[in-house]
C-alpha positions, 0 to 999 in steps of 0.5 A, a space after each residue: 508466495 501464497 496469496 488468500 483472498 477473503 471473500 465476504 459472507 451475505 450478512 456482513 457485505 451490507 455492513 462493510 459498504 462505506 458510505 460516500 468516501 470524502 477522502 483522497 483518491 488512491 488511484 488504484 491502491 487498495 484502502 488498507 495499509 501495503 506491505 513492501 512486496 505490495 507497494 514494490 509490485 504497485 510501483 515496479 521496483 524491487 522490494 528491496 528499493 522499497 525497504 531502502 526508501 523508508 530506511 532513508 526517511 524518503 517513504 513513511 512506513 508504519 511499525 507492525 508488530 516487532 519487525 514488520 513495516 506497513 504502508 499507507 497509500 497516500 505515502 506511497 503516491 507522495 513518493 511516486 509523485 517525488 520521484 520513486 524508482 518506477 519501471 517505464 511504460 
């Protein structure tokens, strides 16, 4: 799977810098909606485990297009706190 990394140009870097964030901490997760693959990579489980979790109602997801799902970082952290199947460190 190819991953594309986009960089900001000099004139958009200043405008894209947010002010002091008052939102909840995301513990190292990016501040955008995550795919099932990204969630599985962060949690340390298989991608199908993430899909089964949202099908069973254990993980909140948002529809993204016709077949896609995306996950909010705070929902992922909540799922981990409630006992997501993670690999031991």
